[in-house]
PAGULO-729105 format. One record per residue: residue in three letters; x, y, z of N, C-alpha, C in turn. Coordinates in steps of 0.1 Angstrom, whole numbers, plus 5000, padded with zeros to 4 digits. Atoms other than C-alpha are relative to their C-alpha. Example, Ala and Ser with C-alpha at 12.3 -4.5 7.8 and 13.67 -1.06 7.14 Angstrom:
% PAGULO-729105
ALA500949885000512349555078500950125000SER499149895000513749895071499250115008
This chain:
% PAGULO-729105
MET500849885000500050005000500950135000ASP499149885000502950245007500550034986ASN499649985014504150194971498950074992ILE501149955007500750264957499750155003LYS500249864995500350584978501150094994ALA498949925006503850694966499850034985ILE500349985014502850634930499050114997LYS501049905001499750834934500550155003ASP499549874996501551124952500950064989TYR499149955010504251144925499350044987ALA500849985012501751114897499250145001LYS500749884998499751404912500950124998LYS499149895001502851624915500550024986LEU499649995014503751544879498950034990GLY501149975009500351624866499549884992LEU500450125007499651264856498649965006THR501350024994495951274864499549864999ASN500650145001494950934851500749905010ILE499350094991497650754871499650035015SER500349954987496950964902498649955005GLU501450034997493250864901499749854998THR500350145003493650494891500049925012GLU500050104989492750214915500749884995PHE499150115004495349944914499749875005ASP500350134993493549674933499949884990SER500250115009492649474902501249984990PHE498850025008496149504886500849885004VAL499050114998498349204882501450054998VAL498749945000501749334891501049915006PRO498950074993505049154898500350065014SER499849964986506149174934500850135001ASP499249885000508649444926499650114990GLY500549915011506549614899499750145006TYR500449884994505149884922501250095004LYS498849934996508549974936500850064987PHE499449955013509950004900499350124995MET500849885005507150244891500350125009VAL499749904991507750444922501450074997ASN498749955003511450474913500050084987CYS500149935013510650584877499350145002LEU500749874998508150854889500950095008GLU499149924991510550974916501150064992SER498949955009513351004890499550114991GLU500649895008511051204867499750125007TYR500349894991509951424895501350085003GLN498749934997513551504905500650074988TYR499549945012514551564869499350134997ARG500849885004511751814863500350115010ASN499649904990512551994896501350064997GLN498749955003516152024886500050094988LYS500149925012515352154852499350145003ALA500749884996512852404867500950105008LYS499049924992515552524891501050074991GLU499049945009518052574863499450114992ARG500749905007515452774844499850135009ARG500149894991514752994874501350075002ILE498749944998518453054880500450094988LYS499649935012518953154844499150134998GLN500949895002515853384843500250115011ALA499849914989516753544876501150104998ARG498949915004519953694862500750065013ILE499249964988521553714897501549994997PRO498649995005525153824891501049925009ALA499050064991526853654921499249915010TYR500650094990526253374946500550055014LYS499749954987526153524981499149925010THR500750074989525053355014499950095012PHE500149934988523853485047501249975010GLY498950034992526653305064501350084998GLU498849935004529253505045499950155005PHE500249864997527853835058500650035014ASP499249974988530053995085499250105009THR500849914992527654125112500850075011GLU499149934991530654225134500550134994PHE499649885007531854465108498950104997GLN501149925003528454585098498949985011SER500950024988526454635130498650054997GLY501349945003523454795112498949894998ILE501050115001521854445108500549895009SER499650104990521854175134499849864994LYS500250145004522053795130498649965000GLU501450034999518453775142499250054988GLN500749945011517354005114500349924987LEU499650085012519353795088499249875000ASN500850134998517653475102498650024995THR501449975004514253635098499950024985LEU500049985015515053745062500249864993SER499650135006516453395054498949905000ASN501150105000513253205063499050024989LEU500849965011511453385035498550005002ASN501449994997508053385052499450134996TRP500549865004507853755044499750014985ILE500350005014507853675007498649944998ASP501350065001504853445012498950105004ASN500949904995503153735030500150134992ILE499849895009504253975002500450135007TYR499449884994506254215023501250044991ASN498849945007508954445008501250025009LEU498849974993512454515019500850114993ILE499249895005514354845015501350015008LEU498750004993518054845023500750144996LEU499449875003519555195026501450015006GLY498749984995523155305031501050034990PRO498949965009526455425016500549874992PRO499450125007528255204990500949925009GLY499150094993530054905003499649955014THR500550044986527954855035499249875000GLY500650135000526454525024498649994995LYS501350005005523154615009499849894989THR500150095011523654424977500349855004HIS499750134995525154124996498849945006VAL501350054993521954095017499049964989ALA500950025010519854124986500349874992LEU499650115007521853864967499849875008ALA500250114991521753624997498549965000ILE501450035000517953654998499649944986GLY500450055013517653604960500549864998ASN499550145002519853294960499349905008ARG500850094991518053144990498649984994ALA501450015006514653214973500049914988LEU499950095011515753044941500149855004GLU499850144995516852734960498749945006MET501250044994513452724977498850004990GLY501050025010511552734944499350134996TYR500749875003510553104942500650054986LYS499649945012510753294909500550145004VAL499349884996513253584912500550074988PHE499349925011514453864890500850115007PHE499049904994517554084898500450094989CYS499549905010518454404880500450135007SER499749864995519954744886498850094996MET501049905003517655044886500150044985ASP499749965014519255154853499549904990THR500550115009518554814837498549995000LEU501550014999514954814849499450114992ILE500549895008514355154834500149974985HIS499950045014515755034801499049904996ILE501050105003513454734802498650074998LEU501349945000510454954809499950094987LYS500149915011511355204781500049934987THR499850075013512054944754499149874998HIS500850135001509554654761499150004988GLU501050005011507254774733500749984986ILE499350015012510054764707501149895000SER499050104999512354494720499449875006ARG500650134995511354124723500749965013ALA499250034988514154074749499450075012SER500549924989512854354771498549965003ALA501350054997509254234767499949875007THR499950134993510153884778500450025014LYS499649984987511954014808498950075009LEU501149934993509054244818498949905003ASN501050114998506553954814500449915012TYR499550094989508753744837500050075013ILE500149924987509054024863498650005006LYS501449994995505254044865499549875005LYS500350134995505153674872500849955013CYS499150034989507853674899499450015014HIS500349994986507553614936500850115006LEU499149904994510453854942500850074989LEU499349925009511854144923501150085008ILE499049934993515254284934500650114991ILE499649885007516154634923501250065007ASP498849964994519754724930500450144995GLU499449875003521355074931499150114995LEU500849895002518455304931500650125006GLY499449884994519955654935501350034994TYR498749975006523155624915499850094987LEU500349925012521555774883498650065002PRO501449944999518656024883499249954988ILE500950045011515655944862498950114999ASP501049885002513156184846498649965003LYS501450024996509456214851499349894993ILE500650115008508455984823500549865005GLU499550124995510755714836499549975014THR500550024987509555764871498549955000ASN501450055002505955724859500049854996MET500050145004506855394842500349915012PHE499650084988508555274875498849995009PHE501249994991505455384895499049904995GLN501050095006503155194871500449855003LEU499550144998505254874875499849975015ILE500250024986505254904913498549985004SER501450014998501554964913499449864995TYR500450135005501054644892500449895009LEU499550104991503154444916499550015014TYR500449974986501554594947499149885005GLU500750114994500354314970499949874992HIS499950115008501354064944501449944999THR498650045001505154044943500850085011SER499149934991507654124970501150074993VAL498949925007510254394961501150035010ILE498849954993513754454974500650114993ILE499349895007515354784967501250045009THR498849954993518854884976500250154995SER499849865004519655254976501050075009ASN499049924992522455494987499450135005LYS500649884995519955764994498849975009GLY501250024991517455805022498850054994PHE501349975006513755855016499950154997ASP500149865002514156235019500750054987GLY499349965012516356234988499349944987TRP500750075012513956024966499350104991ALA500849915008511856314955500950074989ASP499149945009514856484939500549904990LEU499550115009516156154925498949974989LEU501150045009512756074909499450114992GLY500449895008512056424897498650045002ASP501549974998508456434910499649965014THR500450024986507456484946498849925002VAL501250064998503956364942500149854997LEU499850145004504956034924500949935010ALA499150054990507755984949499349965013THR500850034988505356004978499049884998ALA500950115003502855774961500849874999LEU499150125001505655524953500449955013LEU499650044987506855524988498949945008ASP501250054993503355475001499749864997ARG500250145004503055154981501149915005LEU498850094997506555024988500149985015THR499850014985506455085026498749965007TYR501250044994502854975032500249875009LYS499650124993504154625042501549984997CYS498649985004507854675044500950005012GLN498949994990511054625065501050104994VAL499049915005513454915061501249995009ILE498750024992517054855072501050104995SER499049905003519655125073501449955004LEU498650054997523255015070500950124999SER499149895000525955265078501449965003GLY498650034997529655295085500949994988ASP499050015011532755225064499649894990SER500150105010532855025032500749885003TYR499350124997533554665038501049964989ARG499150035011535154625004501350085001LEU498849924998537454915010500949965012ALA499250044988538454805045500749874997HIS499450135003539054455032501250014991ARG498949985009541254575004501250065007GLN498949944992543254795028500749905009ASN499450104992543754495051500949914992ILE499250085009545054285022501350074996PHE498949925003547354565012501150015011LYS499249994988548754595047500849865001GLU499350144999549454215047501149994990LEU499050015011551254245014501350085003GLN498949924997553454515028500949955011LYS499350054989554654315057501249924995
């Protein structure tokens, strides 16, 4: 009976409706026949899961593999191990919360975002990572570029959108409106992570429209964790330490 239950469970997961609903009582099956079928279905299930994971990784366009364990909370005291643990369990994505990471360059914002993105991919979530500049390009060209249209369609189906480096380049009112329309579409449908080197008080100037900036922040921060990272650049400090070691 355990083998029959396993067959039905795997068949259901694989979308094999007929097998999942078949009664096997009247079947004449060799003693090891059911076990063989379980092995076949399990193998197919694992194969499909692996292929789906590979597709998600490719479509996510995450530029680097980072983990929570690699993040140095002793150097960067703006975020605690407890906060990292909360972010890593991903329940907040299921509840469609957003995350905004603020702070100067090199303070770990992108590391945290990448660690979340990689963890989410491993757990089966659909993720898309891009810089703010790349996102604006996608929004401006999706009607004339098949590649941009494909990316935008995928973004709209994602569980998590990661937007890196908001604040490095200003955007005009038309671009701000496009960005606002996307966030409005994703509102209470997709979790969004934004990293920015500017505090909220600088977003109006950055986005070129106080009204739209206010409306945008209203949607982004409705269900949102805001974490401010400060201090010295970890990358710069790490390079300086290496240089000192080489000089010895």
